[in-house]
C-alpha positions as CSV (number, residue, x, y, z in Angstrom):
1,V,18.3,6.1,4.5
2,S,19.2,6.5,0.8
3,I,22.7,7.6,-0.1
4,G,23.0,8.7,-3.8
5,K,25.6,11.0,-5.4
6,S,27.8,12.0,-2.6
7,K,31.4,11.7,-1.2
8,D,32.8,10.7,2.2
9,I,29.5,10.1,4.0
10,K,29.6,8.2,7.3
11,L,26.6,6.7,9.0
12,I,27.7,6.0,12.6
13,N,25.7,4.5,15.5
14,L,22.3,4.8,14.0
15,V,19.3,2.7,15.0
16,I,17.1,2.0,11.9
17,H,13.9,0.0,12.4
18,D,10.3,-0.5,11.3
19,N,10.6,1.1,7.9
20,N,8.6,-0.3,5.0
21,S,11.5,-0.4,2.6
22,V,15.3,-0.9,2.5
23,A,16.9,0.3,5.8
24,I,20.0,1.7,4.1
25,G,20.4,2.0,0.3
26,C,24.0,3.0,-0.6
27,F,24.6,3.2,-4.3
28,E,27.7,3.3,-6.4
29,S,27.5,7.1,-6.9
30,A,28.1,7.4,-3.1
31,V,31.9,7.6,-3.1
32,N,33.8,6.4,-0.1
33,T,30.9,5.6,2.3
34,E,31.2,4.1,5.7
35,I,28.3,2.4,7.7
36,E,29.5,1.6,11.2
37,G,28.0,0.7,14.6
38,C,24.4,0.7,13.4
39,I,21.5,-1.4,14.7
40,I,19.2,-2.4,11.9
41,Y,16.0,-4.5,12.3
42,Y,12.3,-5.0,11.3
43,N,12.6,-3.3,7.9
44,G,10.9,-4.3,4.7
45,F,7.5,-5.2,3.3
46,V,5.4,-8.0,1.9
47,A,3.5,-7.4,-1.4
48,I,1.6,-9.3,-4.1
49,K,3.3,-8.7,-7.4
50,P,1.0,-9.4,-10.4
51,N,2.4,-11.7,-13.0
52,S,0.7,-9.7,-15.8
53,P,-1.5,-6.6,-16.0
54,D,-4.6,-8.8,-16.4
55,A,-3.7,-11.2,-13.6
56,K,-6.2,-11.3,-10.7
57,Q,-3.5,-12.7,-8.4
58,G,0.2,-12.4,-8.2
59,N,3.3,-13.7,-6.6
60,Y,3.8,-13.3,-2.9
61,R,7.0,-11.2,-2.6
62,R,9.1,-10.0,0.3
63,N,11.6,-7.1,0.0
64,G,13.5,-4.6,2.0
65,P,17.1,-5.8,3.0
66,G,18.8,-4.2,5.9
67,I,21.6,-2.9,3.6
68,Y,21.4,-2.8,-0.1
69,T,24.6,-1.5,-1.8
70,H,26.9,-1.6,-4.8
71,N,30.2,0.1,-5.5
72,R,32.5,0.9,-8.4
73,D,36.3,1.0,-8.0
74,D,38.5,1.0,-11.1
75,S,41.0,3.1,-13.0
76,L,38.4,5.7,-13.9
77,F,36.5,5.8,-10.6
78,H,37.9,5.1,-7.1
79,S,35.6,4.3,-4.2
80,E,35.7,2.2,-1.0
81,K,32.7,1.1,1.0
82,I,33.2,0.0,4.6
83,I,30.4,-1.9,6.4
84,K,31.7,-2.4,9.9
85,N,30.5,-3.4,13.4
86,N,26.8,-3.3,12.6
87,I,24.0,-5.5,14.1
88,I,21.5,-6.5,11.4
89,F,18.6,-8.9,12.2
90,E,15.0,-9.8,11.2
91,Q,14.5,-7.9,8.1
92,F,11.6,-9.0,5.8
93,Y,14.3,-9.9,3.2
94,N,18.1,-10.3,3.1
95,G,20.2,-8.8,5.9
96,M,23.0,-7.4,3.8
97,Q,22.7,-7.5,0.0
98,V,25.9,-6.4,-1.8
99,Y,24.5,-6.8,-5.3
100,G,25.3,-5.6,-8.8
101,S,23.2,-5.8,-11.9
102,E,24.7,-5.8,-15.4
103,N,25.0,-2.0,-15.0
104,A,26.2,-1.9,-11.4
105,H,29.4,-3.0,-9.7
106,I,30.6,-5.0,-6.7
107,E,34.0,-3.7,-6.0
108,N,36.3,-2.8,-3.1
109,F,33.9,-3.6,-0.2
110,K,35.2,-4.1,3.4
111,I,32.6,-6.0,5.3
112,L,34.1,-6.3,8.8
113,D,33.0,-7.5,12.2
114,N,29.2,-7.4,11.7
115,T,26.7,-9.5,13.6
116,V,23.9,-10.6,11.2
117,F,21.2,-13.1,12.1
118,N,17.6,-14.3,11.5
119,N,16.9,-12.2,8.4
120,G,13.7,-13.1,6.6
121,L,12.1,-14.7,9.7
122,I,9.9,-11.8,10.6
123,C,7.1,-12.7,8.2
124,Y,5.4,-15.7,6.6
125,A,7.1,-17.4,3.7
126,D,4.1,-17.3,1.4
127,S,0.5,-16.0,1.1
128,A,-0.9,-19.3,2.5
129,K,0.9,-18.4,5.8
130,T,2.3,-21.9,6.0
131,G,5.4,-21.0,8.0
132,L,8.4,-18.8,8.3
133,S,11.4,-18.9,6.0
134,G,14.7,-17.0,6.2
135,Y,16.4,-15.2,3.4
136,Y,20.2,-14.7,3.1
137,N,21.8,-13.0,6.1
138,I,24.6,-11.9,3.8
139,I,24.7,-12.1,0.0
140,V,27.6,-10.8,-2.1
141,G,27.3,-11.1,-5.9
142,G,25.2,-10.3,-8.9
143,N,25.0,-10.2,-12.6
144,A,28.5,-8.8,-12.9
145,D,32.0,-10.0,-11.9
146,A,33.1,-8.8,-8.4
147,F,36.6,-7.5,-7.5
148,R,38.7,-6.8,-4.4
149,N,36.2,-7.5,-1.6
150,K,37.0,-8.4,2.0
151,I,34.6,-10.2,4.3
152,N,36.4,-10.5,7.6
153,G,35.5,-11.1,11.3
154,N,31.7,-11.3,10.9
155,Q,29.3,-13.5,13.0
156,V,26.4,-14.7,10.9
157,C,23.7,-17.3,11.9
158,F,20.1,-18.3,12.2
159,F,18.7,-19.0,15.7
160,S,15.7,-20.9,14.2
161,K,14.6,-24.3,12.9
162,S,12.6,-22.6,10.2
163,D,13.5,-23.0,6.5
164,A,15.9,-20.6,5.0
165,K,17.4,-19.9,1.6
166,G,20.9,-19.9,3.0
167,N,23.1,-18.1,5.6
168,V,25.9,-16.5,3.6
169,K,26.1,-16.6,-0.2
170,I,29.3,-15.4,-2.0
171,G,28.7,-15.2,-5.8
172,Y,25.3,-14.9,-7.3
173,N,25.4,-17.3,-10.2
174,E,27.9,-19.4,-12.1
175,N,28.2,-16.9,-15.0
176,H,30.1,-14.3,-13.0
177,I,33.3,-14.6,-11.0
178,M,34.5,-13.2,-7.6
179,H,38.1,-11.9,-8.2
180,H,40.5,-11.4,-5.3
181,C,37.9,-12.0,-2.6
182,I,39.2,-12.5,1.0
183,I,37.0,-14.3,3.5
184,D,38.8,-14.5,6.8
185,S,38.1,-15.1,10.5
186,N,34.3,-15.2,10.2
187,I,31.9,-17.4,12.2
188,F,29.2,-18.8,9.9
189,V,26.5,-21.0,11.5
190,A,23.5,-22.2,9.5
191,G,21.5,-23.5,12.5
192,V,18.5,-24.3,10.3
193,T,16.7,-27.6,9.9
194,Y,15.4,-28.3,6.3
195,P,12.7,-30.7,5.5
196,A,14.3,-32.2,2.4
197,W,17.6,-30.6,1.7
198,H,20.4,-28.7,3.4
199,F,22.5,-25.7,2.5
200,G,25.8,-25.3,4.4
201,P,26.5,-22.2,6.4
202,L,28.5,-20.7,3.5
């Protein structure tokens, strides 16, 4: 489901599964969008991405988050995105990816009361098929500052002892700041055993 230039779209009580791409792509030109009560699972793909046009082999790559989205909300452009009461599990990649590039925005999201678990564990971690490895269940952040986001009442965990990148990540890198971000009344459980290092649940 791809939501581009639009206004006041609501996706309610959908079941989205077994698609070879992103389950829901909701972009900043989609003004005032709501995703509520959806069950999202088994979406994404595995591909070999060549390092160069002449390369005989490439990098093993997983893609296809359950929800991929960004949003702009400022003095010139007002929009709110609500992601609420969804169940999101076992994508090939991240469960929920609220991401902005240098040309996109991460503003005025309400991520409320979602249950998100075991994303990335549906497929092998690499082309050698050496094991399973989770990706982020929820990641909020990117190559731009983020403003006025609420992450409240979510339940997020892994039910596996496989490796994982992390459970919940707020902020993509150290060069960009999360402004006025409220993280309240969530349950974050890592639940993952690492061979040599450990990331906390948040």
